[in-house]
Biopython code that builds the backbone (N, CA, C, O; Angstrom):
import numpy as np
from Bio.PDB.StructureBuilder import StructureBuilder

atoms = [
    (1, "MET", "N", (56.269, 111.965, 103.822)),
    (1, "MET", "CA", (57.225, 110.958, 104.222)),
    (1, "MET", "C", (58.566, 111.240, 103.567)),
    (1, "MET", "O", (58.838, 110.756, 102.468)),
    (2, "ARG", "N", (59.384, 112.002, 104.220)),
    (2, "ARG", "CA", (60.688, 112.364, 103.683)),
    (2, "ARG", "C", (61.789, 111.570, 104.350)),
    (2, "ARG", "O", (62.920, 112.045, 104.457)),
    (3, "ARG", "N", (61.488, 110.412, 104.783)),
    (3, "ARG", "CA", (62.426, 109.603, 105.532)),
    (3, "ARG", "C", (63.640, 109.184, 104.700)),
    (3, "ARG", "O", (64.745, 109.072, 105.231)),
    (4, "HIS", "N", (63.446, 108.958, 103.429)),
    (4, "HIS", "CA", (64.516, 108.443, 102.578)),
    (4, "HIS", "C", (65.091, 109.488, 101.641)),
    (4, "HIS", "O", (65.807, 109.135, 100.703)),
    (5, "SER", "N", (64.805, 110.745, 101.860)),
    (5, "SER", "CA", (65.323, 111.769, 100.954)),
    (5, "SER", "C", (66.782, 112.070, 101.269)),
    (5, "SER", "O", (67.228, 111.914, 102.406)),
    (6, "LEU", "N", (67.517, 112.502, 100.254)),
    (6, "LEU", "CA", (68.933, 112.832, 100.414)),
    (6, "LEU", "C", (69.069, 114.261, 100.925)),
    (6, "LEU", "O", (68.198, 115.088, 100.656)),
    (7, "PRO", "N", (70.124, 114.570, 101.646)),
    (7, "PRO", "CA", (70.358, 115.955, 102.069)),
    (7, "PRO", "C", (70.578, 116.849, 100.857)),
    (7, "PRO", "O", (71.026, 116.392, 99.806)),
    (8, "ASP", "N", (70.260, 118.119, 101.015)),
    (8, "ASP", "CA", (70.368, 119.051, 99.896)),
    (8, "ASP", "C", (71.804, 119.259, 99.443)),
    (8, "ASP", "O", (72.047, 119.381, 98.242)),
    (9, "ASP", "N", (72.765, 119.303, 100.360)),
    (9, "ASP", "CA", (74.143, 119.549, 99.956)),
    (9, "ASP", "C", (74.733, 118.372, 99.190)),
    (9, "ASP", "O", (75.684, 118.561, 98.431)),
    (10, "TYR", "N", (74.206, 117.173, 99.361)),
    (10, "TYR", "CA", (74.678, 116.018, 98.601)),
    (10, "TYR", "C", (74.348, 116.179, 97.127)),
    (10, "TYR", "O", (75.144, 115.798, 96.270)),
    (11, "ALA", "N", (73.207, 116.728, 96.827)),
    (11, "ALA", "CA", (72.786, 116.895, 95.434)),
    (11, "ALA", "C", (73.596, 117.984, 94.736)),
    (11, "ALA", "O", (73.714, 117.959, 93.511)),
    (12, "THR", "N", (74.150, 118.929, 95.469)),
    (12, "THR", "CA", (74.880, 120.025, 94.835)),
    (12, "THR", "C", (76.357, 119.713, 94.637)),
    (12, "THR", "O", (77.031, 120.431, 93.898)),
    (13, "ARG", "N", (76.886, 118.667, 95.269)),
    (13, "ARG", "CA", (78.296, 118.314, 95.101)),
    (13, "ARG", "C", (78.518, 117.674, 93.735)),
    (13, "ARG", "O", (77.650, 116.955, 93.239)),
    (14, "PRO", "N", (79.659, 117.925, 93.132)),
    (14, "PRO", "CA", (79.968, 117.234, 91.874)),
    (14, "PRO", "C", (80.201, 115.744, 92.124)),
    (14, "PRO", "O", (80.680, 115.355, 93.189)),
    (15, "THR", "N", (79.865, 114.930, 91.154)),
    (15, "THR", "CA", (79.952, 113.483, 91.328)),
    (15, "THR", "C", (81.386, 112.984, 91.276)),
    (15, "THR", "O", (81.657, 111.894, 91.779)),
    (16, "GLY", "N", (82.313, 113.724, 90.695)),
    (16, "GLY", "CA", (83.690, 113.289, 90.585)),
    (16, "GLY", "C", (84.533, 113.613, 91.810)),
    (16, "GLY", "O", (85.745, 113.398, 91.784)),
    (17, "ASP", "N", (83.940, 114.119, 92.871)),
    (17, "ASP", "CA", (84.679, 114.540, 94.058)),
    (17, "ASP", "C", (84.785, 113.398, 95.062)),
    (17, "ASP", "O", (84.225, 113.469, 96.156)),
    (18, "THR", "N", (85.516, 112.332, 94.678)),
    (18, "THR", "CA", (85.675, 111.183, 95.573)),
    (18, "THR", "C", (87.124, 111.003, 96.001)),
    (18, "THR", "O", (87.467, 109.948, 96.535)),
    (19, "SER", "N", (87.984, 111.986, 95.788)),
    (19, "SER", "CA", (89.399, 111.834, 96.096)),
    (19, "SER", "C", (89.720, 111.685, 97.584)),
    (19, "SER", "O", (90.430, 110.745, 97.940)),
    (20, "PRO", "N", (89.241, 112.554, 98.465)),
    (20, "PRO", "CA", (89.650, 112.424, 99.868)),
    (20, "PRO", "C", (89.292, 111.086, 100.517)),
    (20, "PRO", "O", (90.171, 110.499, 101.148)),
    (21, "PRO", "N", (88.076, 110.564, 100.411)),
    (21, "PRO", "CA", (87.806, 109.265, 101.026)),
    (21, "PRO", "C", (88.616, 108.141, 100.379)),
    (21, "PRO", "O", (89.078, 107.237, 101.076)),
    (22, "ARG", "N", (88.793, 108.183, 99.073)),
    (22, "ARG", "CA", (89.557, 107.144, 98.393)),
    (22, "ARG", "C", (91.018, 107.206, 98.817)),
    (22, "ARG", "O", (91.645, 106.167, 99.027)),
    (23, "ARG", "N", (91.560, 108.399, 98.944)),
    (23, "ARG", "CA", (92.948, 108.554, 99.361)),
    (23, "ARG", "C", (93.144, 107.997, 100.768)),
    (23, "ARG", "O", (94.150, 107.344, 101.043)),
    (24, "ARG", "N", (92.197, 108.251, 101.649)),
    (24, "ARG", "CA", (92.291, 107.729, 103.007)),
    (24, "ARG", "C", (92.211, 106.210, 103.001)),
    (24, "ARG", "O", (92.919, 105.555, 103.767)),
    (25, "THR", "N", (91.373, 105.644, 102.164)),
    (25, "THR", "CA", (91.257, 104.199, 102.064)),
    (25, "THR", "C", (92.555, 103.586, 101.564)),
    (25, "THR", "O", (92.983, 102.544, 102.060)),
    (26, "VAL", "N", (93.178, 104.223, 100.593)),
    (26, "VAL", "CA", (94.449, 103.721, 100.060)),
    (26, "VAL", "C", (95.532, 103.785, 101.127)),
    (26, "VAL", "O", (96.343, 102.866, 101.237)),
    (27, "VAL", "N", (95.557, 104.852, 101.913)),
    (27, "VAL", "CA", (96.559, 104.980, 102.968)),
    (27, "VAL", "C", (96.349, 103.914, 104.039)),
    (27, "VAL", "O", (97.312, 103.299, 104.495)),
    (28, "VAL", "N", (95.105, 103.689, 104.441)),
    (28, "VAL", "CA", (94.823, 102.679, 105.460)),
    (28, "VAL", "C", (95.174, 101.289, 104.939)),
    (28, "VAL", "O", (95.756, 100.488, 105.670)),
    (29, "ALA", "N", (94.831, 100.994, 103.694)),
    (29, "ALA", "CA", (95.143, 99.685, 103.120)),
    (29, "ALA", "C", (96.652, 99.491, 103.004)),
    (29, "ALA", "O", (97.152, 98.398, 103.269)),
    (30, "THR", "N", (97.379, 100.524, 102.616)),
    (30, "THR", "CA", (98.834, 100.433, 102.507)),
    (30, "THR", "C", (99.469, 100.184, 103.869)),
    (30, "THR", "O", (100.370, 99.357, 103.998)),
    (31, "MET", "N", (98.998, 100.898, 104.879)),
    (31, "MET", "CA", (99.539, 100.704, 106.228)),
    (31, "MET", "C", (99.242, 99.295, 106.735)),
    (31, "MET", "O", (100.078, 98.697, 107.412)),
    (32, "LEU", "N", (98.078, 98.764, 106.421)),
    (32, "LEU", "CA", (97.734, 97.410, 106.836)),
    (32, "LEU", "C", (98.654, 96.386, 106.171)),
    (32, "LEU", "O", (99.137, 95.460, 106.822)),
    (33, "VAL", "N", (98.890, 96.558, 104.883)),
    (33, "VAL", "CA", (99.782, 95.641, 104.162)),
    (33, "VAL", "C", (101.203, 95.712, 104.717)),
    (33, "VAL", "O", (101.857, 94.683, 104.884)),
    (34, "LEU", "N", (101.679, 96.914, 105.000)),
    (34, "LEU", "CA", (103.023, 97.066, 105.555)),
    (34, "LEU", "C", (103.128, 96.452, 106.946)),
    (34, "LEU", "O", (104.150, 95.858, 107.290)),
    (35, "ALA", "N", (102.082, 96.592, 107.741)),
    (35, "ALA", "CA", (102.090, 96.001, 109.080)),
    (35, "ALA", "C", (102.114, 94.477, 109.010)),
    (35, "ALA", "O", (102.825, 93.834, 109.783)),
    (36, "VAL", "N", (101.352, 93.900, 108.100)),
    (36, "VAL", "CA", (101.339, 92.442, 107.937)),
    (36, "VAL", "C", (102.699, 91.960, 107.422)),
    (36, "VAL", "O", (103.212, 90.939, 107.881)),
    (37, "ALA", "N", (103.276, 92.689, 106.478)),
    (37, "ALA", "CA", (104.589, 92.307, 105.952)),
    (37, "ALA", "C", (105.657, 92.397, 107.031)),
    (37, "ALA", "O", (106.517, 91.521, 107.120)),
    (38, "ALA", "N", (105.617, 93.435, 107.846)),
    (38, "ALA", "CA", (106.593, 93.577, 108.921)),
    (38, "ALA", "C", (106.417, 92.460, 109.951)),
    (38, "ALA", "O", (107.404, 91.903, 110.431)),
    (39, "GLY", "N", (105.188, 92.133, 110.288)),
    (39, "GLY", "CA", (104.936, 91.043, 111.227)),
    (39, "GLY", "C", (105.407, 89.709, 110.695)),
    (39, "GLY", "O", (105.940, 88.892, 111.447)),
    (40, "THR", "N", (105.218, 89.478, 109.410)),
    (40, "THR", "CA", (105.681, 88.239, 108.789)),
    (40, "THR", "C", (107.208, 88.161, 108.793)),
    (40, "THR", "O", (107.785, 87.106, 109.055)),
    (41, "ALA", "N", (107.854, 89.290, 108.498)),
    (41, "ALA", "CA", (109.314, 89.315, 108.498)),
    (41, "ALA", "C", (109.871, 89.058, 109.894)),
    (41, "ALA", "O", (110.850, 88.328, 110.049)),
    (42, "ILE", "N", (109.262, 89.645, 110.891)),
    (42, "ILE", "CA", (109.719, 89.429, 112.272)),
    (42, "ILE", "C", (109.503, 87.982, 112.684)),
    (42, "ILE", "O", (110.372, 87.378, 113.312)),
    (43, "ALA", "N", (108.349, 87.419, 112.334)),
    (43, "ALA", "CA", (108.078, 86.024, 112.674)),
    (43, "ALA", "C", (109.037, 85.082, 111.942)),
    (43, "ALA", "O", (109.454, 84.070, 112.505)),
    (44, "ALA", "N", (109.384, 85.401, 110.711)),
    (44, "ALA", "CA", (110.314, 84.560, 109.958)),
    (44, "ALA", "C", (111.718, 84.627, 110.551)),
    (44, "ALA", "O", (112.404, 83.608, 110.633)),
    (45, "GLN", "N", (112.146, 85.804, 110.961)),
    (45, "GLN", "CA", (113.472, 85.925, 111.564)),
    (45, "GLN", "C", (113.538, 85.245, 112.930)),
    (45, "GLN", "O", (114.595, 84.758, 113.331)),
    (46, "ALA", "N", (112.425, 85.211, 113.636)),
    (46, "ALA", "CA", (112.399, 84.593, 114.954)),
    (46, "ALA", "C", (112.249, 83.071, 114.859)),
    (46, "ALA", "O", (112.332, 82.371, 115.868)),
    (47, "GLY", "N", (112.031, 82.569, 113.654)),
    (47, "GLY", "CA", (111.893, 81.124, 113.452)),
    (47, "GLY", "C", (110.520, 80.600, 113.809)),
    (47, "GLY", "O", (110.365, 79.407, 114.072)),
    (48, "LEU", "N", (109.530, 81.455, 113.824)),
    (48, "LEU", "CA", (108.172, 81.030, 114.180)),
    (48, "LEU", "C", (107.388, 80.474, 112.992)),
    (48, "LEU", "O", (106.326, 79.878, 113.174)),
    (49, "LEU", "N", (107.896, 80.664, 111.801)),
    (49, "LEU", "CA", (107.229, 80.171, 110.598)),
    (49, "LEU", "C", (108.014, 78.999, 110.027)),
    (49, "LEU", "O", (109.244, 79.023, 110.027)),
    (50, "PRO", "N", (107.324, 77.981, 109.545)),
    (50, "PRO", "CA", (108.023, 76.783, 109.060)),
    (50, "PRO", "C", (108.879, 77.026, 107.810)),
    (50, "PRO", "O", (109.851, 76.302, 107.598)),
    (51, "PHE", "N", (108.557, 77.999, 106.994)),
    (51, "PHE", "CA", (109.345, 78.214, 105.768)),
    (51, "PHE", "C", (110.594, 79.039, 106.022)),
    (51, "PHE", "O", (111.349, 79.292, 105.084)),
    (52, "SER", "N", (110.838, 79.464, 107.239)),
    (52, "SER", "CA", (111.999, 80.278, 107.526)),
    (52, "SER", "C", (113.262, 79.480, 107.800)),
    (52, "SER", "O", (114.314, 80.066, 108.056)),
    (53, "LYS", "N", (113.183, 78.166, 107.752)),
    (53, "LYS", "CA", (114.351, 77.305, 108.040)),
    (53, "LYS", "C", (115.254, 77.206, 106.839)),
    (53, "LYS", "O", (116.280, 76.528, 106.893)),
]
sb = StructureBuilder()
sb.init_structure("model")
sb.init_model(0)
sb.init_chain("A")
sb.init_seg("    ")
for serial, (resi, resn, name, xyz) in enumerate(atoms, 1):
    if name == "N":
        sb.init_residue(resn, " ", resi, " ")
    sb.init_atom(name, np.array(xyz, "f"), 0.0, 1.0, " ", f" {name:<3s}", serial, name[0])
structure = sb.get_structure()
């Protein structure tokens, strides 16, 4: 029953090699924050938000 065994190449990788996925996550999170900030700024300039008065 080898259903739950890990692939062989996973065991040979160093454990500190998490940079590429983490970097992609940081880029996606940054883009999401910038998109929300830009949307908020546009809504505030258009007068769609109550605090923009």
